[in-house]
VMD Tcl script that builds the backbone (N, CA, C; Angstrom):
set m [mol new atoms 171]
animate dup $m
set s [atomselect $m all]
$s set {name element resname resid chain x y z} {
  {N N UNK 1 A 171.087 -180.406 -20.280}
  {CA C UNK 1 A 171.300 -180.615 -18.836}
  {C C UNK 1 A 170.316 -181.619 -18.270}
  {N N UNK 2 A 170.828 -182.412 -17.361}
  {CA C UNK 2 A 169.982 -183.467 -16.804}
  {C C UNK 2 A 169.521 -183.171 -15.354}
  {N N UNK 3 A 168.368 -183.634 -15.011}
  {CA C UNK 3 A 167.869 -183.421 -13.717}
  {C C UNK 3 A 168.120 -184.663 -12.728}
  {N N UNK 4 A 168.899 -185.583 -13.282}
  {CA C UNK 4 A 169.211 -186.721 -12.475}
  {C C UNK 4 A 170.133 -186.378 -11.294}
  {N N UNK 5 A 169.977 -187.122 -10.190}
  {CA C UNK 5 A 170.782 -186.908 -8.980}
  {C C UNK 5 A 171.332 -188.259 -8.467}
  {N N UNK 6 A 172.539 -188.228 -7.861}
  {CA C UNK 6 A 173.075 -189.474 -7.325}
  {C C UNK 6 A 172.127 -190.167 -6.399}
  {N N UNK 7 A 171.967 -191.444 -6.540}
  {CA C UNK 7 A 171.111 -192.162 -5.638}
  {C C UNK 7 A 169.844 -192.599 -6.339}
  {N N UNK 8 A 169.490 -191.866 -7.412}
  {CA C UNK 8 A 168.204 -192.183 -8.111}
  {C C UNK 8 A 168.396 -193.528 -8.816}
  {N N UNK 9 A 167.217 -194.229 -8.903}
  {CA C UNK 9 A 167.175 -195.467 -9.633}
  {C C UNK 9 A 166.692 -195.150 -11.064}
  {N N UNK 10 A 167.359 -195.801 -12.071}
  {CA C UNK 10 A 167.039 -195.518 -13.466}
  {C C UNK 10 A 167.032 -196.833 -14.288}
  {N N UNK 11 A 166.479 -196.690 -15.461}
  {CA C UNK 11 A 166.593 -197.758 -16.476}
  {C C UNK 11 A 167.042 -197.138 -17.838}
  {N N UNK 12 A 167.772 -197.850 -18.581}
  {CA C UNK 12 A 168.271 -197.405 -19.927}
  {C C UNK 12 A 167.126 -197.910 -20.861}
  {N N UNK 13 A 166.377 -197.015 -21.564}
  {CA C UNK 13 A 165.264 -197.420 -22.381}
  {C C UNK 13 A 165.646 -198.383 -23.490}
  {N N UNK 14 A 166.860 -198.325 -23.983}
  {CA C UNK 14 A 167.265 -199.135 -25.110}
  {C C UNK 14 A 167.961 -200.462 -24.720}
  {N N UNK 15 A 168.231 -200.581 -23.400}
  {CA C UNK 15 A 168.995 -201.745 -22.929}
  {C C UNK 15 A 168.296 -202.284 -21.622}
  {N N UNK 16 A 167.022 -202.773 -21.735}
  {CA C UNK 16 A 166.387 -203.297 -20.542}
  {C C UNK 16 A 167.134 -204.529 -19.903}
  {N N UNK 17 A 167.985 -205.173 -20.736}
  {CA C UNK 17 A 168.753 -206.302 -20.242}
  {C C UNK 17 A 169.821 -205.838 -19.185}
  {N N UNK 18 A 170.086 -204.578 -19.171}
  {CA C UNK 18 A 171.092 -204.066 -18.145}
  {C C UNK 18 A 170.488 -204.080 -16.749}
  {N N UNK 19 A 169.144 -204.108 -16.689}
  {CA C UNK 19 A 168.413 -204.075 -15.338}
  {C C UNK 19 A 168.426 -202.704 -14.765}
  {N N UNK 20 A 168.039 -202.695 -13.500}
  {CA C UNK 20 A 167.921 -201.394 -12.851}
  {C C UNK 20 A 169.277 -200.818 -12.520}
  {N N UNK 21 A 169.350 -199.474 -12.554}
  {CA C UNK 21 A 170.685 -198.830 -12.303}
  {C C UNK 21 A 170.487 -197.824 -11.249}
  {N N UNK 22 A 171.649 -197.504 -10.575}
  {CA C UNK 22 A 171.631 -196.467 -9.601}
  {C C UNK 22 A 172.633 -195.354 -10.032}
  {N N UNK 23 A 172.130 -194.163 -10.103}
  {CA C UNK 23 A 173.018 -193.001 -10.513}
  {C C UNK 23 A 174.128 -192.840 -9.446}
  {N N UNK 24 A 175.368 -192.801 -9.909}
  {CA C UNK 24 A 176.535 -192.630 -9.015}
  {C C UNK 24 A 176.973 -191.163 -8.952}
  {N N UNK 25 A 177.039 -190.595 -10.158}
  {CA C UNK 25 A 177.478 -189.154 -10.272}
  {C C UNK 25 A 176.888 -188.597 -11.545}
  {N N UNK 26 A 176.791 -187.217 -11.485}
  {CA C UNK 26 A 176.275 -186.471 -12.614}
  {C C UNK 26 A 177.275 -185.209 -12.765}
  {N N UNK 27 A 177.855 -185.122 -13.940}
  {CA C UNK 27 A 178.690 -184.004 -14.218}
  {C C UNK 27 A 178.308 -183.539 -15.667}
  {N N UNK 28 A 177.461 -182.437 -15.698}
  {CA C UNK 28 A 176.927 -181.909 -16.942}
  {C C UNK 28 A 176.023 -183.008 -17.549}
  {N N UNK 29 A 176.298 -183.492 -18.809}
  {CA C UNK 29 A 175.503 -184.538 -19.381}
  {C C UNK 29 A 176.079 -185.899 -19.195}
  {N N UNK 30 A 177.187 -185.938 -18.461}
  {CA C UNK 30 A 177.804 -187.237 -18.162}
  {C C UNK 30 A 177.263 -187.849 -16.870}
  {N N UNK 31 A 176.614 -188.979 -17.052}
  {CA C UNK 31 A 175.965 -189.671 -15.893}
  {C C UNK 31 A 176.583 -190.995 -15.687}
  {N N UNK 32 A 177.167 -191.215 -14.591}
  {CA C UNK 32 A 177.704 -192.596 -14.233}
  {C C UNK 32 A 176.614 -193.340 -13.463}
  {N N UNK 33 A 176.312 -194.561 -14.045}
  {CA C UNK 33 A 175.248 -195.368 -13.486}
  {C C UNK 33 A 175.794 -196.796 -13.268}
  {N N UNK 34 A 175.473 -197.361 -12.104}
  {CA C UNK 34 A 175.874 -198.731 -11.817}
  {C C UNK 34 A 174.607 -199.622 -12.060}
  {N N UNK 35 A 174.635 -200.432 -13.129}
  {CA C UNK 35 A 173.559 -201.246 -13.537}
  {C C UNK 35 A 173.712 -202.645 -12.971}
  {N N UNK 36 A 172.594 -203.289 -12.640}
  {CA C UNK 36 A 172.583 -204.619 -12.052}
  {C C UNK 36 A 173.297 -205.659 -12.932}
  {N N UNK 37 A 173.111 -205.600 -14.225}
  {CA C UNK 37 A 173.636 -206.680 -15.055}
  {C C UNK 37 A 174.765 -206.177 -16.048}
  {N N UNK 38 A 175.082 -204.842 -15.973}
  {CA C UNK 38 A 176.109 -204.345 -16.907}
  {C C UNK 38 A 177.279 -203.619 -16.166}
  {N N UNK 39 A 177.095 -203.405 -14.883}
  {CA C UNK 39 A 178.126 -202.777 -14.113}
  {C C UNK 39 A 178.072 -201.252 -14.229}
  {N N UNK 40 A 179.209 -200.626 -13.915}
  {CA C UNK 40 A 179.208 -199.120 -13.879}
  {C C UNK 40 A 179.505 -198.646 -15.340}
  {N N UNK 41 A 178.613 -197.803 -15.773}
  {CA C UNK 41 A 178.767 -197.288 -17.202}
  {C C UNK 41 A 178.550 -195.743 -17.210}
  {N N UNK 42 A 179.235 -195.123 -18.131}
  {CA C UNK 42 A 179.111 -193.670 -18.322}
  {C C UNK 42 A 178.091 -193.486 -19.423}
  {N N UNK 43 A 176.993 -192.744 -19.071}
  {CA C UNK 43 A 175.959 -192.452 -20.095}
  {C C UNK 43 A 175.968 -191.005 -20.470}
  {N N UNK 44 A 175.833 -190.700 -21.752}
  {CA C UNK 44 A 175.721 -189.340 -22.234}
  {C C UNK 44 A 174.233 -188.953 -22.231}
  {N N UNK 45 A 173.811 -188.160 -21.278}
  {CA C UNK 45 A 172.429 -187.827 -21.075}
  {C C UNK 45 A 171.933 -186.897 -22.234}
  {N N UNK 46 A 172.800 -186.354 -23.010}
  {CA C UNK 46 A 172.430 -185.549 -24.165}
  {C C UNK 46 A 171.967 -186.422 -25.328}
  {N N UNK 47 A 172.337 -187.700 -25.282}
  {CA C UNK 47 A 171.979 -188.674 -26.365}
  {C C UNK 47 A 170.905 -189.664 -25.830}
  {N N UNK 48 A 171.032 -190.070 -24.556}
  {CA C UNK 48 A 170.086 -191.076 -24.013}
  {C C UNK 48 A 169.336 -190.488 -22.841}
  {N N UNK 49 A 167.981 -190.597 -22.870}
  {CA C UNK 49 A 167.160 -190.178 -21.787}
  {C C UNK 49 A 166.917 -191.340 -20.887}
  {N N UNK 50 A 167.546 -191.413 -19.676}
  {CA C UNK 50 A 167.316 -192.495 -18.749}
  {C C UNK 50 A 165.952 -192.367 -18.146}
  {N N UNK 51 A 165.255 -193.515 -17.914}
  {CA C UNK 51 A 163.960 -193.428 -17.259}
  {C C UNK 51 A 164.118 -193.555 -15.753}
  {N N UNK 52 A 163.600 -192.599 -15.049}
  {CA C UNK 52 A 163.637 -192.661 -13.581}
  {C C UNK 52 A 162.637 -193.602 -13.097}
  {N N UNK 53 A 163.035 -194.469 -12.176}
  {CA C UNK 53 A 162.173 -195.537 -11.565}
  {C C UNK 53 A 161.842 -195.085 -10.141}
  {N N UNK 54 A 160.614 -194.680 -9.911}
  {CA C UNK 54 A 160.190 -194.222 -8.614}
  {C C UNK 54 A 160.040 -195.429 -7.647}
  {N N UNK 55 A 159.473 -196.503 -8.082}
  {CA C UNK 55 A 159.335 -197.711 -7.278}
  {C C UNK 55 A 160.025 -198.838 -7.993}
  {N N UNK 56 A 161.259 -199.284 -7.538}
  {CA C UNK 56 A 162.038 -200.268 -8.208}
  {C C UNK 56 A 161.339 -201.671 -8.288}
  {N N UNK 57 A 160.283 -201.897 -7.588}
  {CA C UNK 57 A 159.691 -203.212 -7.678}
  {C C UNK 57 A 158.751 -203.305 -8.811}
}
mol reanalyze $m
mol bondsrecalc $m
mol representation Tube
mol addrep $m
């Protein structure tokens, strides 16, 4: 189970080239994130631990 919430800013640890992402929705372990350089993607939070970014700068 993930503690992510819509609106949070995150980064994918294995894909820094995707840039900063904003969580769009969370349904169980399925997290939809809109990334700057990769668009909207569905992430399985049971497999990937997204890094929460407190200060996006």
